[in-house]
MOPAC internal coordinates of N, CA, C and O (Angstrom, degrees):
PM7 1SCF
backbone

  N    0.0000 0     0.00 0     0.00 0    0    0    0
  C    1.4900 1     0.00 0     0.00 0    1    0    0
  C    1.5660 1   110.84 1     0.00 0    2    1    0
  O    1.2310 1   119.75 1   162.85 1    3    2    1
  N    1.2725 1   118.08 1   -17.15 1    3    2    1
  C    1.4604 1   118.21 1   177.75 1    5    3    2
  C    1.5304 1   114.02 1    75.77 1    6    5    3
  O    1.2310 1   121.97 1   -10.25 1    7    6    5
  N    1.3133 1   113.83 1   169.75 1    7    6    5
  C    1.4525 1   120.89 1  -179.16 1    9    7    6
  C    1.5135 1   110.15 1   -79.08 1   10    9    7
  O    1.2310 1   121.07 1   -35.67 1   11   10    9
  N    1.2890 1   115.56 1   144.33 1   11   10    9
  C    1.4625 1   122.84 1   173.56 1   13   11   10
  C    1.4840 1   109.92 1   -97.69 1   14   13   11
  O    1.2310 1   120.44 1   -49.32 1   15   14   13
  N    1.3242 1   116.77 1   130.68 1   15   14   13
  C    1.4479 1   119.18 1   177.21 1   17   15   14
  C    1.5445 1   107.89 1   -77.78 1   18   17   15
  O    1.2310 1   121.41 1   -25.18 1   19   18   17
  N    1.2823 1   114.91 1   154.82 1   19   18   17
  C    1.4210 1   121.23 1  -178.22 1   21   19   18
  C    1.5412 1   111.15 1   -63.84 1   22   21   19
  O    1.2310 1   121.12 1   146.67 1   23   22   21
  N    1.3175 1   115.46 1   -33.33 1   23   22   21
  C    1.4941 1   117.87 1   178.12 1   25   23   22
  C    1.5010 1   109.47 1   -65.07 1   26   25   23
  O    1.2310 1   119.78 1   140.48 1   27   26   25
  N    1.3296 1   118.03 1   -39.52 1   27   26   25
  C    1.5010 1   121.37 1   178.75 1   29   27   26
  C    1.5211 1   110.80 1   -60.96 1   30   29   27
  O    1.2310 1   121.84 1   135.22 1   31   30   29
  N    1.3684 1   114.09 1   -44.78 1   31   30   29
  C    1.4540 1   120.13 1   178.75 1   33   31   30
  C    1.5322 1   111.12 1   -57.49 1   34   33   31
  O    1.2310 1   120.68 1   132.27 1   35   34   33
  N    1.2847 1   116.30 1   -47.73 1   35   34   33
  C    1.5190 1   120.57 1  -179.50 1   37   35   34
  C    1.5289 1   111.06 1   -64.90 1   38   37   35
  O    1.2310 1   120.01 1   147.86 1   39   38   37
  N    1.3141 1   117.60 1   -32.14 1   39   38   37
  C    1.4547 1   121.15 1   177.95 1   41   39   38
  C    1.5549 1   109.16 1   -68.58 1   42   41   39
  O    1.2310 1   120.74 1   136.21 1   43   42   41
  N    1.3349 1   116.18 1   -43.79 1   43   42   41
  C    1.4457 1   121.71 1   178.02 1   45   43   42
  C    1.5146 1   110.06 1   -58.58 1   46   45   43
  O    1.2310 1   120.07 1   130.71 1   47   46   45
  N    1.3661 1   117.48 1   -49.29 1   47   46   45
  C    1.4424 1   121.79 1  -179.71 1   49   47   46
  C    1.5111 1   109.31 1   -60.50 1   50   49   47
  O    1.2310 1   119.07 1   129.85 1   51   50   49
  N    1.2613 1   119.37 1   -50.15 1   51   50   49
  C    1.4563 1   124.23 1   178.96 1   53   51   50
  C    1.5262 1   113.05 1   -55.73 1   54   53   51
  O    1.2310 1   120.01 1   131.37 1   55   54   53
  N    1.3430 1   117.59 1   -48.63 1   55   54   53
  C    1.4419 1   122.88 1  -179.48 1   57   55   54
  C    1.5249 1   111.91 1   -66.51 1   58   57   55
  O    1.2310 1   118.51 1   147.49 1   59   58   57
  N    1.2907 1   120.45 1   -32.51 1   59   58   57
  C    1.4638 1   122.80 1  -177.38 1   61   59   58
  C    1.5799 1   111.42 1   -85.27 1   62   61   59
  O    1.2310 1   122.07 1   139.10 1   63   62   61
  N    1.3115 1   113.64 1   -40.90 1   63   62   61
  C    1.4928 1   118.26 1  -166.40 1   65   63   62
  C    1.5186 1   110.92 1  -112.06 1   66   65   63
  O    1.2310 1   119.37 1   166.46 1   67   66   65
  N    1.3359 1   118.82 1   -13.54 1   67   66   65
  C    1.4680 1   121.38 1  -176.32 1   69   67   66
  C    1.5139 1   106.16 1    91.13 1   70   69   67
  O    1.2310 1   121.63 1   -24.58 1   71   70   69
  N    1.2920 1   114.49 1   155.42 1   71   70   69
  C    1.4898 1   121.04 1  -175.39 1   73   71   70
  C    1.5748 1   110.78 1   -61.07 1   74   73   71
  O    1.2310 1   120.60 1   126.06 1   75   74   73
  N    1.3094 1   116.46 1   -53.94 1   75   74   73
  C    1.4879 1   116.43 1  -173.65 1   77   75   74
  C    1.4881 1   111.02 1   -70.37 1   78   77   75
  O    1.2310 1   117.30 1   135.95 1   79   78   77
  N    1.3795 1   122.74 1   -44.05 1   79   78   77
  C    1.4257 1   122.45 1  -177.51 1   81   79   78
  C    1.5612 1   108.78 1   -66.38 1   82   81   79
  O    1.2310 1   121.78 1   140.32 1   83   82   81
  N    1.3894 1   114.20 1   -39.68 1   83   82   81
  C    1.4491 1   118.18 1  -179.61 1   85   83   82
  C    1.5225 1   111.26 1   -58.42 1   86   85   83
  O    1.2310 1   120.32 1   136.05 1   87   86   85
  N    1.3600 1   116.99 1   -43.95 1   87   86   85
  C    1.4825 1   118.63 1   179.65 1   89   87   86
  C    1.5202 1   110.14 1   -63.12 1   90   89   87
  O    1.2310 1   120.40 1   141.48 1   91   90   89
  N    1.3066 1   116.84 1   -38.52 1   91   90   89
  C    1.5102 1   119.61 1  -179.21 1   93   91   90
  C    1.5502 1   108.33 1   -64.33 1   94   93   91
  O    1.2310 1   121.16 1   132.77 1   95   94   93
  N    1.3283 1   115.40 1   -47.23 1   95   94   93
  C    1.4448 1   120.80 1  -178.07 1   97   95   94
  C    1.5602 1   111.20 1   -56.04 1   98   97   95
  O    1.2310 1   121.92 1   133.02 1   99   98   97
  N    1.3055 1   113.92 1   -46.98 1   99   98   97
  C    1.4709 1   120.78 1  -177.06 1  101   99   98
  C    1.5461 1   110.42 1   -64.02 1  102  101   99
  O    1.2310 1   120.48 1   142.37 1  103  102  101
  N    1.3273 1   116.68 1   -37.63 1  103  102  101
  C    1.4594 1   119.93 1  -173.53 1  105  103  102
  C    1.5262 1   115.81 1   -96.12 1  106  105  103
  O    1.2310 1   120.17 1   154.70 1  107  106  105
  N    1.3442 1   117.28 1   -25.30 1  107  106  105
  C    1.4384 1   117.51 1  -172.24 1  109  107  106
  C    1.5746 1   116.75 1  -124.66 1  110  109  107
  O    1.2310 1   120.49 1   165.29 1  111  110  109
  N    1.3384 1   116.68 1   -14.71 1  111  110  109
  C    1.4371 1   118.76 1  -176.50 1  113  111  110
  C    1.5478 1   110.52 1   -86.56 1  114  113  111
  O    1.2310 1   121.20 1   -72.84 1  115  114  113
  N    1.3096 1   115.30 1   107.16 1  115  114  113
  C    1.4525 1   120.75 1  -178.77 1  117  115  114
  C    1.5594 1   108.93 1   -82.97 1  118  117  115
  O    1.2310 1   119.98 1   -48.22 1  119  118  117
  N    1.2816 1   117.63 1   131.78 1  119  118  117
  C    1.4595 1   124.32 1  -174.77 1  121  119  118
  C    1.5071 1   111.28 1  -119.16 1  122  121  119
  O    1.2310 1   119.04 1   -52.45 1  123  122  121
  N    1.2666 1   119.44 1   127.55 1  123  122  121
  C    1.4599 1   124.27 1   176.24 1  125  123  122
  C    1.5113 1   109.67 1   -60.10 1  126  125  123
  O    1.2310 1   120.87 1   139.77 1  127  126  125
  N    1.3798 1   115.93 1   -40.23 1  127  126  125
  C    1.5049 1   120.37 1  -178.76 1  129  127  126
  C    1.5084 1   112.56 1   -64.79 1  130  129  127
  O    1.2310 1   120.58 1   167.28 1  131  130  129
  N    1.3108 1   116.49 1   -12.72 1  131  130  129
  C    1.4662 1   120.80 1   178.57 1  133  131  130
  C    1.5364 1   110.17 1  -109.53 1  134  133  131
  O    1.2310 1   121.00 1  -155.31 1  135  134  133
  N    1.2968 1   115.69 1    24.69 1  135  134  133
  C    1.4826 1   120.22 1   177.91 1  137  135  134
  C    1.5218 1   112.15 1    70.58 1  138  137  135
  O    1.2310 1   119.48 1  -148.88 1  139  138  137
  N    1.3105 1   118.59 1    31.12 1  139  138  137
  C    1.4767 1   121.83 1   176.21 1  141  139  138
  C    1.5299 1   109.25 1    76.80 1  142  141  139
  O    1.2310 1   119.22 1  -155.93 1  143  142  141
  N    1.2825 1   119.09 1    24.07 1  143  142  141
  C    1.4505 1   123.72 1   175.55 1  145  143  142
  C    1.5053 1   110.57 1  -113.53 1  146  145  143
  O    1.2310 1   122.30 1   -15.64 1  147  146  145
  N    1.3415 1   113.19 1   164.36 1  147  146  145
  C    1.4733 1   118.51 1   173.59 1  149  147  146
  C    1.5473 1   106.77 1   -81.62 1  150  149  147
  O    1.2310 1   121.08 1   -19.59 1  151  150  149
  N    1.3025 1   115.55 1   160.41 1  151  150  149
  C    1.4616 1   117.54 1   174.99 1  153  151  150
  C    1.6043 1   112.91 1   -53.75 1  154  153  151
  O    1.2310 1   121.43 1   139.56 1  155  154  153
  N    1.2451 1   114.86 1   -40.44 1  155  154  153
  C    1.5015 1   118.15 1   178.31 1  157  155  154
  C    1.4778 1   111.58 1   -63.20 1  158  157  155
  O    1.2310 1   119.94 1   137.42 1  159  158  157
  N    1.3369 1   117.71 1   -42.58 1  159  158  157
  C    1.4665 1   121.40 1  -179.71 1  161  159  158
  C    1.5162 1   109.77 1   -65.84 1  162  161  159
  O    1.2310 1   120.04 1   139.79 1  163  162  161
  N    1.3314 1   117.53 1   -40.21 1  163  162  161
  C    1.4759 1   123.93 1   178.00 1  165  163  162
  C    1.4835 1   110.81 1   -56.49 1  166  165  163
  O    1.2310 1   121.20 1   131.08 1  167  166  165
  N    1.3422 1   115.32 1   -48.92 1  167  166  165
  C    1.5037 1   118.94 1  -177.34 1  169  167  166
  C    1.5373 1   107.12 1   -67.71 1  170  169  167
  O    1.2310 1   118.57 1   138.10 1  171  170  169
  N    1.2740 1   120.34 1   -41.90 1  171  170  169
  C    1.4570 1   121.08 1   179.37 1  173  171  170
  C    1.5054 1   111.90 1   -60.25 1  174  173  171
  O    1.2310 1   121.42 1   148.97 1  175  174  173
  N    1.3784 1   114.89 1   -31.03 1  175  174  173
  C    1.5117 1   119.63 1   178.10 1  177  175  174
  C    1.4679 1   113.91 1   -81.58 1  178  177  175
  O    1.2310 1   119.89 1  -179.35 1  179  178  177
  N    1.4103 1   117.82 1     0.65 1  179  178  177
  C    1.4159 1   119.73 1   175.56 1  181  179  178
  C    1.5134 1   118.01 1   105.94 1  182  181  179
  O    1.2310 1   121.87 1  -176.45 1  183  182  181
  N    1.3714 1   114.02 1     3.55 1  183  182  181
  C    1.5495 1   117.84 1   176.60 1  185  183  182
  C    1.5003 1   108.06 1   -63.92 1  186  185  183
  O    1.2310 1   120.80 1   -32.76 1  187  186  185
  N    1.2878 1   116.07 1   147.24 1  187  186  185
  C    1.4956 1   120.08 1   173.53 1  189  187  186
  C    1.4482 1   110.32 1   -70.56 1  190  189  187
  O    1.2310 1   118.85 1   -53.23 1  191  190  189
  N    1.3635 1   119.80 1   126.77 1  191  190  189
  C    1.4370 1   122.00 1  -179.17 1  193  191  190
  C    1.5125 1   113.68 1   -54.65 1  194  193  191
  O    1.2310 1   118.41 1   150.54 1  195  194  193
  N    1.3133 1   120.63 1   -29.46 1  195  194  193
  C    1.4186 1   124.43 1   178.81 1  197  195  194
  C    1.5457 1   108.81 1   -65.32 1  198  197  195
  O    1.2310 1   119.69 1   137.20 1  199  198  197
  N    1.3071 1   118.19 1   -42.80 1  199  198  197
  C    1.4371 1   122.13 1  -179.08 1  201  199  198
  C    1.5368 1   109.21 1   -69.88 1  202  201  199
  O    1.2310 1   119.58 1   141.69 1  203  202  201
  N    1.2876 1   118.40 1   -38.31 1  203  202  201
  C    1.4516 1   122.36 1   175.76 1  205  203  202
  C    1.5356 1   109.80 1   -61.41 1  206  205  203
  O    1.2310 1   120.85 1   136.09 1  207  206  205
  N    1.3450 1   115.98 1   -43.91 1  207  206  205
  C    1.4508 1   121.22 1   178.88 1  209  207  206
  C    1.5195 1   109.50 1   -60.16 1  210  209  207
  O    1.2310 1   120.05 1   133.69 1  211  210  209
  N    1.3108 1   117.52 1   -46.31 1  211  210  209
  C    1.4924 1   120.12 1  -177.22 1  213  211  210
  C    1.5480 1   107.84 1   -61.36 1  214  213  211
  O    1.2310 1   120.78 1   136.37 1  215  214  213
  N    1.2771 1   116.12 1   -43.63 1  215  214  213
  C    1.4570 1   117.46 1  -179.13 1  217  215  214
  C    1.5686 1   113.56 1   -64.49 1  218  217  215
  O    1.2310 1   121.58 1   142.48 1  219  218  217
  N    1.2853 1   114.58 1   -37.52 1  219  218  217
  C    1.4711 1   120.21 1   173.74 1  221  219  218
  C    1.5294 1   109.77 1   -59.98 1  222  221  219
  O    1.2310 1   120.43 1   134.58 1  223  222  221
  N    1.3053 1   116.79 1   -45.42 1  223  222  221
  C    1.4727 1   121.08 1  -178.74 1  225  223  222
  C    1.4777 1   111.58 1   -62.56 1  226  225  223
  O    1.2310 1   119.91 1   137.93 1  227  226  225
  N    1.3661 1   117.78 1   -42.07 1  227  226  225
  C    1.4172 1   123.33 1   174.99 1  229  227  226
  C    1.5572 1   111.92 1   -59.62 1  230  229  227
  O    1.2310 1   122.23 1   131.99 1  231  230  229
  N    1.2870 1   113.34 1   -48.01 1  231  230  229
  C    1.4564 1   120.62 1  -179.25 1  233  231  230
  C    1.4709 1   114.72 1   -58.39 1  234  233  231
  O    1.2310 1   120.88 1   140.21 1  235  234  233
  N    1.3205 1   115.92 1   -39.79 1  235  234  233
  C    1.4696 1   121.98 1  -177.04 1  237  235  234
  C    1.5693 1   114.28 1  -107.65 1  238  237  235
  O    1.2310 1   120.01 1  -163.78 1  239  238  237
  N    1.3202 1   117.59 1    16.22 1  239  238  237
  C    1.4487 1   122.91 1   174.54 1  241  239  238
  C    1.5519 1   111.95 1    53.46 1  242  241  239
  O    1.2310 1   121.87 1  -134.23 1  243  242  241
  N    1.3165 1   114.02 1    45.77 1  243  242  241
  C    1.4866 1   119.01 1   177.28 1  245  243  242
  C    1.5765 1   105.98 1   -74.98 1  246  245  243
  O    1.2310 1   120.09 1   -53.06 1  247  246  245
  N    1.2970 1   117.43 1   126.94 1  247  246  245
  C    1.4737 1   121.40 1   179.30 1  249  247  246
  C    1.5074 1   109.69 1   -53.67 1  250  249  247
  O    1.2310 1   120.60 1   -34.32 1  251  250  249
  N    1.3347 1   116.45 1   145.68 1  251  250  249
  C    1.4619 1   122.66 1  -177.12 1  253  251  250
  C    1.4799 1   113.65 1   -56.81 1  254  253  251
  O    1.2310 1   120.76 1   145.85 1  255  254  253
  N    1.3597 1   116.15 1   -34.15 1  255  254  253
  C    1.4996 1   118.95 1  -176.44 1  257  255  254
  C    1.5050 1   110.65 1   -70.47 1  258  257  255
  O    1.2310 1   119.11 1   168.83 1  259  258  257
  N    1.3796 1   119.29 1   -11.17 1  259  258  257
  C    1.4233 1   122.12 1   176.90 1  261  259  258
  C    1.4892 1   112.75 1  -113.04 1  262  261  259
  O    1.2310 1   119.71 1  -174.73 1  263  262  261
  N    1.3268 1   118.17 1     5.27 1  263  262  261
  C    1.4457 1   121.60 1  -175.73 1  265  263  262
  C    1.5505 1   109.40 1  -109.49 1  266  265  263
  O    1.2310 1   120.10 1   180.00 1  267  266  265

């Protein structure tokens, strides 16, 4: 599947959740599946943006065709 650029990740988040909600999710939504970190913190710590995206999709029941 290859590496996901951070810009792609942010586009996916914005397209699925909207600009404002997406920003809040990345900075404020703590997820157990990310080790008790926010998605933004997980990416800063070196997590692959694709993995973070998949976990966000699971957390918010995003249909597979959009994840």
